[in-house]
C-alpha positions, -999 to 999 in steps of 0.1 A, spaced: 481 -116 534 515 -134 531 514 -129 494 508 -92 498 537 -88 523 560 -106 499 548 -83 471 555 -52 492 589 -64 502 598 -71 466 586 -37 455 606 -19 482 637 -39 473 633 -29 437 630 8 447 661 5 468 680 -10 439 669 18 416 678 45 440 713 31 444 718 29 406 701 62 397 721 93 392 700 124 386 706 140 352 697 175 362 687 193 394 664 223 391 677 257 402 668 266 437 669 232 452 693 243 479 665 261 496 646 240 521 613 251 509 597 270 481 561 282 482 537 303 462 500 309 464 494 312 426 526 303 407 530 314 372 534 278 360 528 243 373 542 210 362 521 179 356 539 148 347 528 122 322 542 87 322 533 59 296 547 40 267 545 64 237 549 37 211 518 16 220 482 14 211 472 33 242 502 57 242 496 68 205 461 78 214 468 93 248 497 116 237 477 140 214 448 139 239 470 151 268 486 179 247 451 190 236 439 191 271 469 212 282 462 237 254 424 238 263 431 244 300 456 271 293 433 289 269 403 287 293 403 320 314 380 304 341 406 277 349 438 286 367 439 323 355 475 336 356 490 301 359 503 281 329 500 244 331 529 225 316 532 188 310 565 168 314 563 136 293 584 105 300 584 73 280 583 40 300 593 20 269 572 -10 279 597 -18 306 591 -21 343 626 -12 352 629 18 328 594 29 337 603 31 373 635 51 366 615 74 343 589 79 370 616 89 396 631 113 371 596 127 365 588 133 401 621 151 408 607 180 387 583 190 415 552 179 397 519 184 415 503 154 398 514 125 376 493 112 347 497 74 341 513 50 339 494 25 316 512 -5 330 497 -19 362 531 -34 372 548 1 371 517 16 388 523 -8 417 559 4 422 553 41 416 523 41 440 548 35 468 568 65 457 539 89 454 526 77 488 559 89 503 560 122 483 523 129 485 519 133 447 485 122 433 489 96 406 460 98 380 461 67 359 439 66 327 450 31 317 461 10 347 430 -13 352 444 -38 377 416 -42 403 442 -46 431 453 -10 427 421 1 444 434 -13 477 439 11 507 476 4 504 477 29 475 459 61 488 475 84 462 466 62 433 435 76 415 421 56 386 405 78 360 393 49 339 371 18 346 386 -9 367 388 -45 354 367 -54 384 336 -43 366 348 -56 332 351 -91 346 316 -90 361 304 -79 327 321 -109 311 305 -132 338 271 -118 330 277 -125 293 287 -161 301 256 -166 322 233 -150 296 243 -177 270 241 -205 296 278 -216 297 292 -231 329 329 -233 322 354 -210 305 391 -211 298 410 -179 306 439 -169 284 459 -140 298 493 -124 302 510 -135 334 515 -100 349 498 -80 376 469 -68 354 463 -103 339 465 -123 371 444 -100 392 418 -95 365 413 -132 359 411 -137 397 381 -113 398 366 -132 368 368 -164 388 349 -148 417 323 -133 394 317 -166 377 314 -185 410 285 -162 419 268 -174 386 275 -211 394 301 -211 366 338 -214 368 372 -211 351 381 -247 342 417 -238 332 439 -207 334 462 -205 304 488 -179 312 518 -169 291 547 -146 299 548 -109 286 565 -109 253 560 -146 247 569 -159 213 545 -172 187 557 -207 193 550 -204 230 515 -192 223 509 -220 198 519 -246 223 496 -230 248 466 -230 225 472 -266 214 469 -276 250 437 -258 257 422 -271 225 424 -306 239 402 -296 268 365 -298 272 355 -261 273 351 -242 241 346 -208 257 378 -187 258 381 -154 276 412 -135 263 426 -108 286 459 -95 272 474 -62 262 463 -46 229 498 -45 214 503 -83 211 468 -97 216 462 -103 179 489 -130 179 464 -151 200 438 -150 172 464 -155 145 476 -188 161 440 -198 169 429 -194 133 459 -215 121 448 -242 145 412 -242 133 399 -227 165 379 -199 149 353 -222 135 318 -232 145 315 -244 181 341 -221 195 334 -190 216 359 -161 220 353 -133 244 379 -105 244 382 -77 270 385 -40 261 420 -45 246 406 -58 213 383 -28 205 410 -5 216 434 -20 191 408 -21 163 396 15 170 432 28 169 436 15 133 423 40 108 413 13 84 418 -23 96 428 -46 68 409 -76 57 437 -98 70 433 -84 105 395 -86 105 395 -121 93 414 -131 124 386 -120 148 354 -129 129 326 -138 154 345 -126 185 325 -109 213 343 -80 228 338 -54 255 345 -17 250 343 12 275 310 29 271 312 67 269 279 86 264 275 105 231 274 140 245 280 172 226 313 176 244 324 142 231 312 149 196 331 182 196 363 165 207 359 138 181 355 164 153 389 179 164 407 146 166 424 146 132 438 181 139 450 170 173 472 141 162 509 147 165 536 131 145 538 94 152 503 93 167 477 69 155 439 64 156 415 71 183 403 48 211 385 53 245 418 58 264 422 91 246 390 103 263 402 92 297 436 108 292 420 141 281 397 141 312 426 133 335 443 166 326 411 184 331 405 167 365 439 178 377 434 214 365 399 218 379 410 203 412 439 228 413 415 256 408 394 245 437 426 239 457 437 275 452 403 288 459 403 270 493 436 286 502 459 259 492 495 266 484 521 249 463 552 240 484 577 213 485 599 202 514 627 178 519 620 143 530 639 137 562 640 100 554 661 106 522 696 116 531 728 119 510 757 98 524 794 99 517 792 65 501 766 74 475 767 97 445 729 99 445 712 132 452 682 118 471 672 152 484 660 161 449 629 140 456 607 163 477 574 161 494 544 180 480 532 197 512 497 202 499 494 168 484 469 154 510 446 184 506 449 182 468 442 145 468 409 150 487 400 178 464 404 155 434 383 128 450 355 153 456 354 166 420 322 162 400 320 174 364 311 162 329 341 154 307 344 139 272 342 104 287 311 112 307 306 120 344 338 124 364 329 116 399 343 91 424 325 68 449 337 59 484 360 32 469 376 57 445 359 41 415 344 63 387 306 62 391 284 45 365 309 20 351 295 7 318 307 -13 287 295 -19 252 291 -55 241 304 -58 205 303 -85 179 332 -84 155 321 -93 120 327 -83 83 349 -52 82 339 -38 115 319 -45 146 283 -40 157 270 -33 191 247 -60 205 241 -44 239 254 -27 269 264 -36 304 265 -15 336 269 -25 372 234 -13 381 214 -24 351 232 -54 339 229 -65 302 205 -45 281 200 -32 246 192 2 260 220 27 268 228 29 305 223 66 307 187 61 296 181 34 321 195 55 349 166 79 345 140 52 349 128 37 382 147 6 393 115 -15 389 111 -4 353 145 -17 342 143 -44 316 156 -80 321 190 -90 307 189 -91 269 212 -88 239 208 -87 202 217 -118 182 253 -128 177 271 -141 147 295 -166 161 327 -180 146 319 -201 116 292 -175 106 265 -193 126 237 -176 147 230 -207 168 245 -203 203 274 -227 207 271 -254 233 303 -242 248 319 -276 255 328 -308 238 342 -342 246 378 -339 235 391 -364 211 420 -374 233 399 -372 265 392 -401 288 357 -416 286 332 -408 313 334 -431 343 298 -439 351 290 -457 384 262 -483 382 247 -499 413 255 -536 415 221 -547 428 211 -581 441 173 -575 440 150 -559 416 174 -565 388 149 -555 362 160 -519 369 198 -524 367 220 -555 368 253 -568 357 255 -582 322 281 -604 305 277 -587 271 288 -551 264 284 -526 278 285 -548 309 252 -537 324 215 -539 315 181 -530 328 154 -504 326 176 -475 339 204 -484 315 181 -484 284 167 -450 294 202 -436 297 214 -450 264 183 -438 246 188 -403 260 225 -403 251 217 -413 215 195 -382 212 224 -359 220 240 -341 190 275 -352 200 292 -384 210 296 -393 247 324 -418 253 316 -437 285 326 -467 305 302 -483 331 317 -493 364 298 -515 388 294 -500 423 292 -525 451 302 -561 458 272 -579 443 264 -595 477 241 -567 489 227 -536 474 252 -507 477 245 -476 498 231 -451 473 241 -421 496 278 -432 493 274 -436 456 262 -400 451 289 -388 475 316 -405 453 303 -387 423 305 -354 441 341 -362 451 351 -367 415 356 -404 419 331 -409 392 317 -386 365 281 -397 369 258 -423 385 233 -441 363 206 -463 380 177 -462 403 190 -431 422 163 -412 440 165 -374 439 165 -361 474 171 -326 488 204 -335 505 217 -351 473 209 -321 452 232 -300 473 263 -319 462 255 -332 427 233 -322 397 204 -344 387 187 -347 353 150 -345 348 133 -374 366 127 -403 342 106 -423 368 81 -410 394 86 -424 428 75 -421 464 75 -441 496 45 -464 503 36 -489 530 31 -526 521 13 -549 545 2 -585 547 -35 -588 542 -62 -615 545 -95 -620 527 -125 -609 547 -155 -633 548 -189 -621 536 -213 -611 564 -250 -621 564 -257 -585 571 -238 -572 541 -270 -557 526 -268 -531 554 -233 -520 545 -241 -497 515 -255 -470 539 -243 -456 571 -266 -459 601 -274 -422 599 -284 -427 563 -307 -456 572 -324 -436 599 -330 -405 579 -342 -425 549 -367 -445 570 -380 -413 587 -385 -396 553 -405 -426 540 -429 -422 569 -429 -384 568 -438 -383 531 -465 -410 535 -481 -389 563 -479 -357 542 -495 -374 512 -523 -388 534 -530 -353 548 -532 -338 513 -554 -367 499 -577 -374 529 -604 -349 521 -609 -357 485 -595 -392 478 -617 -421 490 -587 -445 490 -573 -425 519 -605 -425 540 -621 -451 563 -617 -462 598 -586 -450 617 -569 -485 616 -574 -487 579 -560 -452 574 -529 -459 596 -522 -490 575 -527 -470 544 -500 -445 555 -474 -473 562 -483 -492 530 -481 -462 508 -449 -449 523 -428 -480 518 -445 -492 486 -430 -461 469 -396 -477 474 -405 -501 446 -429 -478 428 -457 -503 435 -482 -482 454 -518 -489 443 -534 -457 457 -539 -429 432 -533 -393 441 -559 -368 430 -549 -335 446 -524 -312 429 -503 -308 461 -502 -345 467 -490 -353 432 -463 -326 435 -450 -341 467 -451 -376 453 -432 -367 421 -404 -351 441 -403 -380 465 -402 -406 437 -372 -388 422 -354 -390 455 -362 -426 459 -349 -434 424 -315 -418 432 -313 -435 466 -322 -470 452 -297 -466 423 -269 -456 446 -277 -484 470 -277 -510 442 -243 -498 429 -227 -498 463 -241 -531 473 -229 -546 440 -194 -532 446 -193 -546 482 -204 -581 472 -184 -585 440 -150 -570 451 -126 -589 472 -124 -574 507 -90 -574 524 -82 -563 559 -51 -552 578 -47 -535 611 -20 -511 596 -40 -484 577 -11 -462 567 21 -445 577 5 -428 607 -8 -460 623 26 -477 615 44 -449 634 21 -452 663 27 -490 666 58 -505 680 60 -532 653 92 -538 632 93 -522 598 111 -537 568 133 -514 546 152 -523 514 189 -526 520 208 -495 506 176 -474 502 173 -438 514 141 -449 532 161 -459 563 175 -424 568 142 -408 560 123 -429 586 149 -422 613 156 -385 606 123 -372 593 97 -395 610 117 -401 642 113 -439 641 138 -458 663 164 -476 643 158 -507 665 124 -511 647 139 -511 612 149 -544 595 170 -544 563 157 -567 536 181 -577 508 160 -597 483 124 -601 472 123 -635 490 132 -617 522 102 -594 516 78 -623 512 91 -642 543 91 -611 565 56 -601 557 42 -637 560 59 -644 593 47 -611 608 61 -594 640 52 -624 662 73 -649 643 103 -626 636 90 -609 606 77 -573 601 44 -557 603 49 -537 571 75 -527 545 83 -491 536 98 -488 501 96 -468 469 66 -472 446 85 -486 415 99 -515 436 65 -522 452 47 -523 419 71 -549 407 70 -568 440 32 -571 440 31 -581 404 57 -609 409 38 -621 440 5 -622 421 -10 -595 441 -9 -613 475 1 -580 492 -13 -545 491 -3 -510 499 -22 -490 525 -27 -453 528 -12 -428 503 23 -421 491 38 -400 519 67 -386 498 69 -374 463 102 -378 444 117 -394 413 147 -412 398 173 -393 379 209 -396 367 235 -379 390 264 -358 376 290 -336 391 280 -300 399 276 -277 369 280 -306 345 265 -295 311 256 -331 304 229 -329 331 211 -301 312 214 -318 278 202 -352 291 173 -336 308 162 -322 275 167 -357 259 146 -374 287 117 -350 280 120 -358 243 118 -395 251 87 -389 272 70 -369 245 77 -393 216 66 -424 237 100 -441 238 101 -439 276 69 -458 279 81 -484 254 112 -490 275 90 -492 306 68 -518 290 98 -538 279 112 -542 314 84 -536 338 51 -546 321 35 -572 343 2 -581 358 -13 -550 374 -26 -551 409 -50 -528 427 -23 -508 444 -44 -497 474 -63 -521 496 -101 -518 492 -117 -506 524 -154 -513 531 -159 -479 547 -148 -461 516 -177 -476 497 -204 -468 522 -228 -440 514 -233 -414 540 -259 -387 546 -234 -361 533 -240 -373 497 -278 -370 499 -287 -342 523 -295 -319 493 -322 -343 480 -337 -346 515 -337 -309 518 -356 -304 485 -382 -330 495 -387 -315 530 -391 -280 516 -417 -293 491 -437 -311 518 -436 -280 541 -449 -257 513 -476 -281 503 -489 -284 539 -488 -247 543 -509 -241 512 -533 -269 523 -539 -256 558 -543 -220 546 -570 -233 523 -587 -252 551 -588 -220 573 -604 -200 545 -631 -225 541 -637 -228 578 -642 -190 581 -668 -191 553 -686 -220 570 -688 -201 604 -693 -165 593 -693 -150 628 -671 -120 634 -638 -124 652 -650 -98 678 -680 -120 688 -709 -102 670 -744 -117 670 -755 -133 637 -791 -138 626 -798 -174 617 -833 -182 603 -864 -158 600 -871 -134 628 -849 -149 654 -814 -142 665 -788 -164 681 -754 -158 695 -727 -175 674 -692 -183 686 -662 -166 668 -634 -185 652 -613 -180 683 -640 -196 705 -649 -224 682 -641 -258 696 -611 -277 684 -633 -307 679 -655 -288 655 -624 -278 635 -611 -313 634 -645 -325 622 -644 -299 595 -610 -310 584 -622 -346 583 -652 -338 562 -649 -346 525 -641 -317 503 -671 -324 481 -695 -322 510 -681 -290 524 -685 -273 490 -721 -286 488 -730 -273 523 -714 -239 516 -734 -236 484 -767 -246 501 -761 -223 530 -756 -194 506 -788 -202 488 -809 -205 521 -797 -172 534 -811 -154 503 -846 -171 501 -855 -181 536 -842 -154 560 -873 -157 583 -869 -194 589 -846 -204 617 -818 -226 606 -805 -257 621 -771 -255 636 -764 -290 646 -730 -306 646 -713 -321 616 -711 -358 614 -683 -377 599 -693 -396 568 -692 -433 570 
């Protein structure tokens, strides 16, 4: 705000100075009258203000005259009124431009076209605000002119606000993080580059250096400027200058060897405007800009534009030059003013001017200030202009609520050979694309394509995308902080020989750097006092604060740290684990019961008896080995059941159903015995270790002290994330402290467990010959990486190198060199984890049970059928004739005694079949003879 007030004060002071020095050259007739009004005057004045002898001016002048002629010859626009243009030359001077503007406005113009200079536009905008004259600028692209401070300033071209966002999208597309901005130190240059910085910040990129030079700077000054930026790290240059002197930048750059491979040059619309204005650019000119990427205003190829282009050669006036996009905007500016005047008159507007009471002639001044008069209808005319909507030669002429032209778009060009080729487009709604914006506007938003451009031929005639940065030859080496550890020095430690440090982490970093296609000068700096491990959180913070360029060592990647620095791809997996002291468990005399849970034992025993009983039922009627006295049969059931466990049963099965059940059961027994044998072997052969701490949950639930490595992030994690009281935590500095703390235990001043990262614990257990074990699982997942300052390109390149080390096996070789020791079983072996439960076998038991049930069902159905044949009485209780000439009442199946049924079931199958056969024979040949119906006796 203070800068803006200073700028306004300076502007008003300049106006006051000009008014004191300015003597009007001519006063129009009739100015003595206080007012002059007319509804439809015979002629109207429109002013035009720009530098005639400039790239933009030479293209705008014929376009403005052509537009005036076309408006006056169109009977539908301002009939009866002739539009006249009053042209003034600003001569590339802010002071003369301001004077010319005041002289222009004294001619009672209803609108002013121009100026092209943003600096002059700032000053003149205060004048037109006072006199209510709309200022239509086709070339002033300074983003700050869109402020509410300048209500009568109407930009009829695209603002640099959008152009800078297009440049930022190009930078992001190619993956660059830093650029150097080269610009003219004027209003347009400064404000445009300021917007570029904001746009890049949203893409996580930045302007690393702003190289400004004064307007009209000499070639020597530009040479000195480019020599300075060439010594910097970034190789991406954004050039935002005016088209009349911009080529000097590339001329000097070429002489300094800055137009070769590895350099990136991005030019704003000034470069295409200059090249387009040349009818035939010479080879010398084109050789200066080979490989440059430039932006040009995009104007749709409409029939109106093509018609205008076909007339261009006839439109050129003496001293005019080639065509560029500013000619289209100048042409449309005249038409905008004319069409708005037509609407203004149709809505009842009148052209009238009145004296400004603030401007008074005094006896001390020879200035005729009253010649500057207020356009009474200026406010209404301004609103009419802002509401206009028509299609011009540059495209759609319509303003949004911020007074920007709608649909801002640019073409992305690649300069090469004797011309340029379009590699894509940019618009504020569709971003980068190879499809014209007007086509994408017609598609649904979801159908728009992702950002893409055609290939680019960069300086040096290479198609490979430049890296965008280098280590400058005169630059200082990277200052790399290395933790000065006192424990676990296999990872990183001080070394007397160059480079002064050694260890696993150092070897990984050096191997990754050697894979980079460029040299990385570096110096290692030990971080810490060597008496205790440094605080790694402070180390990362110092990198973020630019005290170091990077941190190389066993630095864990955590969420909080990634917010302030950039990490490479992890080169070592890590995670927090719990280490406890353990003791060997003595072998129990009942160890043979441990392979199965008690539920498994109960179900298995029950099934042995159940299957034995089922087989006895199925075999009893036809197998003599399953018959005999009840005591013998009971013993047979038990013997047969458990002898199948060893496949030593001596009884043979003769029934089909019995054999089916036995086959399935023997399959189940085979699997159960095999599993039991394997589990028992594991239990008896593996060393069993016990600890009352089973993992992080039981450790949190206890009140025992916990050991934590000094300097580790584990301390903060346990306190902040797991809510463990700091009073329970004990810092351990060395491996000897680890061993003593675990062996002493909490009762003797030690700790119940140690929480540390997995790489340290693996090394610790290996060095202690596996006397300690971890319990539970890793309760965090992370990794080790190298830390760099935010947006450092080295982090990306080293991540690729680390992946390459992993793929070619070099990372594992480095690991084996430093960390290959005796491996321990990381987790403690728990007996319960080896026990077999019913869950693993219920499917087998289900199959066996279903087979037994189906076999019994078939067996009893068969028994019932035989029983009905043996007792043929009707279910309803009919009387059956038995024997010759006599009848006897026979009981039905329902009334038959249960004892008779059991006797029938107990009778041998062979005897039942014989009796049924004989009964059938007797009924045919001896019907008169009564039959004996005595009870059945069980065979002996």
